[in-house]
C-alpha positions as CSV (number, residue, x, y, z in Angstrom):
1,X,-80.3,201.3,180.5
2,X,-83.0,203.9,180.2
3,X,-85.1,204.5,177.1
4,X,-86.1,207.9,175.9
5,X,-89.7,208.7,175.6
6,X,-91.4,210.8,172.9
7,X,-92.1,213.5,175.4
8,X,-88.4,213.6,176.3
9,X,-87.3,213.8,172.7
10,X,-89.7,216.6,171.9
11,X,-88.5,218.5,174.9
12,X,-84.8,218.0,173.9
13,X,-85.4,218.9,170.2
14,X,-87.2,222.1,171.0
15,X,-84.7,223.1,173.6
16,X,-81.6,222.8,171.4
17,X,-80.2,226.3,170.4
18,X,-80.1,227.1,166.7
19,X,-76.6,228.5,166.8
20,X,-74.9,225.3,168.2
21,X,-71.5,224.8,166.6
22,X,-70.4,221.5,165.0
23,X,-67.6,221.3,167.6
24,X,-70.1,221.5,170.5
25,X,-72.2,218.8,168.9
26,X,-69.2,216.6,168.4
27,X,-68.2,216.9,172.1
28,X,-71.6,216.1,173.3
29,X,-71.9,213.2,171.0
30,X,-68.6,211.7,172.4
31,X,-70.1,212.3,175.9
32,X,-73.0,209.9,175.0
33,X,-75.7,212.6,175.0
34,X,-77.6,210.8,172.3
35,X,-80.9,212.6,172.8
36,X,-79.3,215.9,172.4
37,X,-77.5,214.8,169.2
38,X,-80.7,213.5,167.6
39,X,-82.5,216.8,168.3
40,X,-79.7,218.8,166.8
41,X,-79.6,216.6,163.7
42,X,-83.4,217.1,163.2
43,X,-83.0,220.9,163.3
44,X,-80.0,220.9,161.0
45,X,-82.0,218.8,158.5
46,X,-84.9,221.2,158.6
47,X,-82.6,224.1,158.0
48,X,-81.0,222.4,155.0
49,X,-84.4,221.7,153.4
50,X,-85.6,225.2,154.0
51,X,-82.4,226.7,152.5
52,X,-82.6,224.4,149.6
53,X,-86.2,225.5,148.8
54,X,-85.2,229.2,149.1
55,X,-82.3,228.6,146.6
56,X,-84.6,226.9,144.1
57,X,-87.1,229.8,144.3
58,X,-84.3,232.3,143.9
59,X,-82.9,230.4,140.9
60,X,-86.4,230.3,139.3
61,X,-86.9,234.0,139.9
62,X,-83.5,234.9,138.5
63,X,-84.4,232.8,135.4
64,X,-87.7,234.7,134.9
65,X,-85.9,238.1,135.2
66,X,-83.3,237.0,132.8
67,X,-85.9,236.0,130.2
68,X,-87.7,239.4,130.6
69,X,-85.1,241.8,129.2
70,X,-85.4,245.5,130.0
71,X,-85.4,248.3,127.4
72,X,-81.9,249.1,128.5
73,X,-80.7,245.5,127.9
74,X,-82.3,245.5,124.4
75,X,-80.7,248.8,123.5
76,X,-77.3,247.5,124.6
77,X,-77.6,244.7,122.0
78,X,-78.6,246.9,119.1
79,X,-75.9,248.3,116.7
80,X,-74.9,252.0,117.0
81,X,-73.2,254.4,114.7
82,X,-70.5,257.0,114.9
83,X,-70.5,260.6,113.8
84,X,-68.2,263.5,114.1
85,X,-71.1,266.0,113.8
86,X,-72.6,267.0,117.1
87,X,-75.3,269.6,117.4
88,X,-74.1,270.3,120.9
89,X,-71.5,272.7,119.5
90,X,-74.1,274.8,117.9
91,X,-76.2,274.7,121.0
92,X,-73.3,276.1,123.0
93,X,-72.5,278.8,120.4
94,X,-75.9,280.3,120.1
95,X,-76.3,280.7,123.9
96,X,-73.3,283.1,123.9
97,X,-74.1,285.3,120.9
98,X,-74.5,289.1,121.2
99,X,-77.7,290.9,120.1
100,X,-75.9,292.1,117.0
101,X,-74.8,288.6,116.1
102,X,-78.3,287.1,116.7
103,X,-79.7,289.8,114.3
104,X,-77.3,288.7,111.6
105,X,-78.2,285.0,112.1
106,X,-81.9,285.9,111.7
107,X,-81.2,288.0,108.6
108,X,-79.3,285.1,107.0
109,X,-82.3,282.8,107.5
110,X,-80.7,280.7,110.3
111,X,-83.2,281.9,112.9
112,X,-84.3,278.4,114.0
113,X,-80.7,277.6,115.2
114,X,-81.0,280.3,117.8
115,X,-83.4,278.1,119.7
116,X,-81.6,274.8,119.2
117,X,-81.1,272.7,122.3
118,X,-79.8,269.3,121.2
119,X,-76.6,268.3,123.1
120,X,-76.6,264.7,121.9
121,X,-78.6,262.3,119.7
122,X,-79.7,258.6,120.2
123,X,-77.2,256.8,118.1
124,X,-79.0,253.4,118.2
125,X,-82.2,254.9,116.6
126,X,-79.9,256.9,114.2
127,X,-78.4,253.6,113.0
128,X,-81.8,252.2,112.4
129,X,-82.9,255.2,110.4
130,X,-79.7,255.3,108.3
131,X,-79.9,251.6,107.6
132,X,-83.5,252.1,106.2
133,X,-82.6,255.1,104.1
134,X,-82.6,254.2,100.4
135,X,-80.6,256.4,98.1
136,X,-82.3,255.1,95.0
137,X,-85.7,256.4,96.0
138,X,-84.3,259.1,98.3
139,X,-86.7,257.7,101.0
140,X,-86.7,256.1,104.4
141,X,-88.3,252.7,103.8
142,X,-89.7,250.7,106.8
143,X,-92.0,247.7,106.4
144,X,-94.1,249.1,103.6
145,X,-93.9,252.7,104.9
146,X,-92.2,255.3,102.8
147,X,-90.9,258.7,103.9
148,X,-89.8,260.7,100.9
149,X,-87.0,263.2,101.6
150,X,-87.8,266.5,99.9
151,X,-86.8,270.2,100.1
152,X,-90.1,270.9,101.9
153,X,-89.3,268.4,104.6
154,X,-85.8,269.8,105.0
155,X,-87.3,273.3,105.3
156,X,-89.7,271.9,108.0
157,X,-86.7,270.7,110.0
158,X,-84.4,273.8,109.8
159,X,-86.7,276.5,108.4
160,X,-84.0,277.3,105.8
161,X,-84.6,278.9,102.4
162,X,-85.8,276.4,99.8
163,X,-85.4,278.7,96.8
164,X,-82.6,281.0,95.6
165,X,-79.0,280.7,94.4
166,X,-77.3,277.3,94.2
167,X,-74.2,277.1,96.2
168,X,-72.7,274.9,93.5
169,X,-72.9,277.8,91.0
170,X,-70.6,280.0,93.1
171,X,-66.9,280.2,92.4
172,X,-64.5,279.3,95.2
173,X,-61.7,281.7,96.2
174,X,-58.2,280.2,96.4
175,X,-56.8,279.0,99.7
176,X,-54.3,281.9,99.7
177,X,-57.1,284.5,99.3
178,X,-56.4,287.3,101.8
179,X,-59.7,287.0,103.7
180,X,-59.9,283.2,103.7
181,X,-56.2,282.8,104.6
182,X,-56.5,285.4,107.4
183,X,-59.5,283.5,108.8
184,X,-57.6,280.2,108.7
185,X,-54.7,281.7,110.6
186,X,-57.1,282.7,113.4
187,X,-58.1,279.1,114.0
188,X,-56.3,277.5,117.0
189,X,-53.2,275.7,115.7
190,X,-54.5,276.3,112.1
191,X,-56.6,273.2,112.5
192,X,-60.0,273.0,110.7
193,X,-62.4,271.3,113.0
194,X,-65.8,272.1,114.6
195,X,-64.4,272.9,118.0
196,X,-62.1,275.6,116.6
197,X,-65.1,277.1,114.7
198,X,-66.9,277.3,118.0
199,X,-64.0,279.0,119.7
200,X,-63.5,281.6,116.9
201,X,-67.3,282.5,117.0
202,X,-67.2,282.8,120.8
203,X,-64.1,284.9,120.6
204,X,-65.8,287.4,118.2
205,X,-67.8,290.1,119.9
206,X,-69.1,291.7,116.7
207,X,-70.3,290.6,113.2
208,X,-66.9,290.4,111.5
209,X,-65.5,288.0,108.9
210,X,-64.2,285.7,111.5
211,X,-67.7,285.4,113.0
212,X,-69.4,285.0,109.6
213,X,-67.1,282.4,108.2
214,X,-66.9,280.5,111.5
215,X,-70.7,280.3,111.7
216,X,-71.0,279.0,108.1
217,X,-68.2,276.4,108.7
218,X,-69.8,275.2,111.9
219,X,-73.2,274.9,110.3
220,X,-71.9,273.0,107.2
221,X,-69.8,270.6,109.2
222,X,-72.4,269.9,111.9
223,X,-75.6,269.7,109.9
224,X,-74.5,269.0,106.3
225,X,-71.2,267.1,105.8
226,X,-67.8,266.5,107.4
227,X,-65.0,265.0,105.5
228,X,-63.3,261.8,106.9
229,X,-60.0,261.6,108.8
230,X,-60.8,264.5,111.0
231,X,-60.8,267.1,108.2
232,X,-63.7,269.4,107.4
233,X,-65.6,270.6,104.4
234,X,-64.6,274.2,103.8
235,X,-65.8,274.4,100.2
236,X,-68.9,276.5,101.1
237,X,-66.8,278.8,103.2
238,X,-64.5,279.5,100.2
239,X,-67.5,280.0,97.9
240,X,-69.2,282.5,100.3
241,X,-66.1,284.6,101.2
242,X,-67.0,287.3,98.7
243,X,-70.8,287.0,99.1
244,X,-72.2,289.8,101.3
245,X,-75.8,288.5,101.5
246,X,-75.9,284.7,102.1
247,X,-79.7,284.9,102.9
248,X,-80.5,284.1,99.3
249,X,-78.7,280.7,99.2
250,X,-80.8,277.7,98.6
251,X,-79.6,275.7,101.6
252,X,-82.4,273.1,101.3
253,X,-81.1,272.0,97.8
254,X,-77.6,271.8,99.2
255,X,-78.6,269.6,102.1
256,X,-80.8,267.4,99.8
257,X,-77.7,266.8,97.6
258,X,-75.7,265.5,100.5
259,X,-78.5,263.3,101.8
260,X,-78.7,261.6,98.4
261,X,-74.9,261.1,98.0
262,X,-73.7,260.1,101.5
263,X,-74.8,256.6,102.4
264,X,-72.7,254.9,99.8
265,X,-69.6,255.8,101.7
266,X,-71.0,254.4,105.0
267,X,-70.2,250.9,106.2
268,X,-72.7,250.1,109.0
269,X,-70.8,247.0,110.1
270,X,-67.6,248.8,110.7
271,X,-67.7,250.7,114.0
272,X,-64.7,252.8,112.9
273,X,-66.6,254.1,109.9
274,X,-68.2,257.5,110.6
275,X,-71.4,258.6,108.9
276,X,-70.4,261.9,107.2
277,X,-73.7,263.6,106.3
278,X,-77.0,264.9,107.7
279,X,-77.7,262.4,110.4
280,X,-79.8,264.7,112.6
281,X,-81.8,265.8,109.6
282,X,-82.9,262.2,108.8
283,X,-83.6,261.4,112.4
284,X,-85.9,264.4,112.9
285,X,-87.8,263.7,109.7
286,X,-88.3,260.1,110.9
287,X,-89.5,261.2,114.3
288,X,-91.9,263.7,112.8
289,X,-93.4,261.2,110.3
290,X,-93.6,258.0,112.3
291,X,-96.1,257.8,115.1
292,X,-95.1,257.0,118.7
293,X,-98.2,256.7,120.9
294,X,-96.2,256.6,124.1
295,X,-94.8,260.0,123.5
296,X,-96.7,263.3,123.4
297,X,-94.8,266.3,122.2
298,X,-95.8,269.9,121.3
299,X,-95.4,270.3,117.6
300,X,-93.7,273.5,116.3
301,X,-92.9,274.8,112.8
302,X,-89.2,274.0,112.8
303,X,-88.4,270.5,114.1
304,X,-84.9,271.5,115.2
305,X,-86.5,273.7,117.9
306,X,-89.2,271.2,118.8
307,X,-86.9,268.3,119.8
308,X,-84.4,268.4,122.6
309,X,-81.8,265.8,123.6
310,X,-84.0,264.3,126.4
311,X,-87.0,264.0,124.2
312,X,-85.0,262.2,121.5
313,X,-83.5,259.8,124.0
314,X,-87.0,259.2,125.4
315,X,-88.2,258.5,121.9
316,X,-85.6,255.8,121.4
317,X,-86.7,254.0,124.6
318,X,-90.4,254.4,124.0
319,X,-90.1,252.8,120.5
320,X,-88.4,249.7,122.0
321,X,-91.1,249.6,124.7
322,X,-93.8,249.8,122.0
323,X,-92.3,246.8,120.2
324,X,-89.2,248.0,118.3
325,X,-88.0,250.7,116.0
326,X,-90.3,251.7,113.2
327,X,-93.4,249.8,114.3
328,X,-95.6,253.0,114.5
329,X,-97.8,254.1,111.6
330,X,-97.1,257.0,109.4
331,X,-98.6,260.1,111.0
332,X,-100.0,261.1,107.7
333,X,-101.8,257.7,107.4
334,X,-103.1,258.0,110.9
335,X,-104.4,261.5,110.3
336,X,-106.2,260.3,107.1
337,X,-107.8,257.5,109.0
338,X,-108.9,259.9,111.7
339,X,-110.1,262.3,109.1
340,X,-112.2,259.6,107.3
341,X,-113.7,258.6,110.6
342,X,-114.7,262.2,111.4
343,X,-116.1,262.7,107.9
344,X,-118.3,259.6,108.2
345,X,-119.5,260.8,111.5
346,X,-120.2,264.2,110.0
347,X,-122.1,262.8,107.1
348,X,-124.4,260.8,109.5
349,X,-125.2,264.0,111.3
350,X,-125.3,266.3,108.2
351,X,-129.1,266.7,108.1
352,X,-129.3,267.5,111.7
353,X,-126.5,270.0,111.6
354,X,-127.8,271.8,108.5
355,X,-131.2,272.2,110.2
356,X,-129.5,273.7,113.2
357,X,-127.5,276.0,111.0
358,X,-130.6,277.1,109.0
359,X,-132.5,277.8,112.3
360,X,-129.6,280.0,113.6
361,X,-129.2,281.7,110.3
362,X,-132.9,282.6,110.1
363,X,-132.8,283.9,113.6
364,X,-130.0,286.2,112.7
365,X,-131.7,287.3,109.5
366,X,-134.9,288.2,111.4
367,X,-132.9,290.2,114.0
368,X,-131.1,292.0,111.1
369,X,-134.5,293.0,109.7
370,X,-135.6,294.3,113.1
371,X,-132.4,296.3,113.5
372,X,-133.0,297.9,110.0
373,X,-136.5,298.9,111.0
374,X,-135.1,300.5,114.2
375,X,-132.5,302.4,112.3
376,X,-135.1,303.6,109.7
377,X,-137.3,304.9,112.6
378,X,-134.4,306.6,114.3
379,X,-133.2,308.3,111.1
380,X,-136.6,309.6,110.4
381,X,-137.3,310.8,114.0
382,X,-133.9,311.5,115.5
383,X,-131.4,312.0,112.6
384,X,-129.0,314.3,114.6
385,X,-128.9,312.3,117.8
386,X,-125.5,310.8,118.5
387,X,-127.0,307.5,119.6
388,X,-128.6,307.1,116.2
389,X,-125.2,307.5,114.6
390,X,-123.7,305.0,117.1
391,X,-126.4,302.4,116.2
392,X,-125.6,302.9,112.5
393,X,-121.9,302.4,113.1
394,X,-122.5,299.2,115.1
395,X,-124.8,297.9,112.4
396,X,-122.1,298.4,109.8
397,X,-119.4,296.8,112.0
398,X,-121.6,293.8,112.6
399,X,-122.7,293.1,109.0
400,X,-119.6,294.2,107.1
401,X,-117.8,290.9,106.4
402,X,-114.6,289.6,104.8
403,X,-116.1,286.1,104.6
404,X,-116.3,285.9,100.9
405,X,-113.7,286.3,98.2
406,X,-113.2,289.6,96.5
407,X,-114.6,288.1,93.3
408,X,-117.8,287.0,95.1
409,X,-118.0,290.5,96.7
410,X,-117.7,292.2,93.3
411,X,-120.4,290.0,91.8
412,X,-122.7,290.7,94.7
413,X,-122.1,294.5,94.5
414,X,-122.5,294.4,90.8
415,X,-125.9,292.8,91.1
416,X,-127.0,295.4,93.6
417,X,-125.5,298.2,91.6
418,X,-127.5,297.2,88.5
419,X,-130.7,297.3,90.6
420,X,-130.2,300.9,91.7
421,X,-128.2,302.2,88.7
422,X,-130.4,305.1,88.2
423,X,-130.2,306.3,91.8
424,X,-126.4,305.9,91.8
425,X,-126.0,308.1,88.8
426,X,-127.9,310.9,90.4
427,X,-126.0,310.4,93.7
428,X,-122.7,310.5,91.9
429,X,-123.5,314.1,90.8
430,X,-123.8,315.1,94.4
431,X,-120.4,313.5,95.4
432,X,-121.8,310.9,97.7
433,X,-121.6,307.7,95.6
434,X,-118.5,306.7,97.6
435,X,-120.6,306.5,100.7
436,X,-122.8,303.9,99.0
437,X,-119.9,301.8,97.6
438,X,-118.2,301.7,100.9
439,X,-121.1,301.0,103.2
440,X,-123.8,299.0,101.4
441,X,-122.0,295.6,101.8
442,X,-124.1,293.5,104.2
443,X,-126.8,296.2,104.4
444,X,-130.4,296.4,103.1
445,X,-130.5,298.2,99.7
446,X,-133.3,300.4,100.9
447,X,-131.4,301.4,104.0
448,X,-128.3,302.3,102.0
449,X,-130.3,304.5,99.7
450,X,-132.0,306.1,102.6
451,X,-128.7,306.8,104.3
452,X,-127.4,308.4,101.1
453,X,-130.5,310.4,100.2
454,X,-131.0,311.8,103.7
455,X,-128.3,314.5,103.2
456,X,-129.9,315.5,99.9
457,X,-133.2,316.2,101.6
458,X,-131.4,318.5,104.0
459,X,-129.4,320.2,101.2
460,X,-132.4,320.6,98.8
461,X,-135.5,320.9,101.1
462,X,-137.6,322.2,98.2
463,X,-137.2,318.7,96.5
464,X,-137.9,316.8,99.6
465,X,-141.4,315.7,98.5
466,X,-140.1,314.6,95.1
467,X,-137.2,312.7,96.7
């Protein structure tokens, strides 16, 4: 019986193919090929250990990934809210208006809505804002930060009129009123909902009552309030049927009323409960007042034109990435801190700055004196030369200023007038006092009098020496 050597075993083990099947190994084992079987067993064991190690590493990696949740995962776990009011309908409507219809929208103070581009809103962030809105103080309260909802803030969002007639003071027409009833019959299937208002607006090609009432209904039920169970709020429409000029309606006060009186009917834990009132309004006020350092956006007068759907969705994700909703500072507080920092810096450099300003001011003052001397010389030597007149015109343009208030101007002119009162009286008799009043601001008194007296010398040459 032969014994295998180490060299034989090494040769056999390295020569065994990796893809050998179990059946082949079994056959060779029965045939007594012991060396071959040992080699295969060694390779199989190495593979098993290697695979086992890979599995452990994979499991560990999977565990780490699972612990590190993505922004998307976090958003999925946050509560959302439901609304029947979508700004996307207004976005679709304004893109199809005629020039005449756009002019009417502008005249009625709805100009900002012509540039709206918000197809959807981030409902997770909306839920957070609505939860933190407090009706008692009419404020959004977040960890010691307070955002007061006012008519001024509503005006900043929609650029609507914040003074004028109250919509609540107007009388509603009856439901069978000829104009209102006729408009209702034009609605598809007689159903009052936002999609039908959109259709009736797009169907109109001019500024008729169908268009006007449709626009008001869409605005109210999209940005102010919609009534539950699929019905709409048509009270404002009935109140404005007989009002020709709705540009004088205080829409900000109307919106403020519904902001204050809406949350009590909302049940955040019930996914079937719709929020009925100005959700977009509160969201845009929140985004404008709470800082988000990860997002830079160009600020515009009306917020509804500044924000678009993609930017709002981006804001929702950025806030989660920054640590959660509402963690940013109030922008007003951040501005104050920055302002204080700048003021402290300015105070430190105040002396240096004032010295620089004084030096610049003195240089200009010296140059002004030199220019006056030049003009005196030119007037005495070359009074009729057009270039002299051009220099005088440039001098007046440079040193005539609107820097000071009218009160300060009048006081300065009064002082100068008292100094040359006698001369003015004489000049008034020759109808040239207006020349002095209009032109002496910012000019040397002697120069003004010279400019005024020069025509007298030409008119009365015999008095030239006395003058």
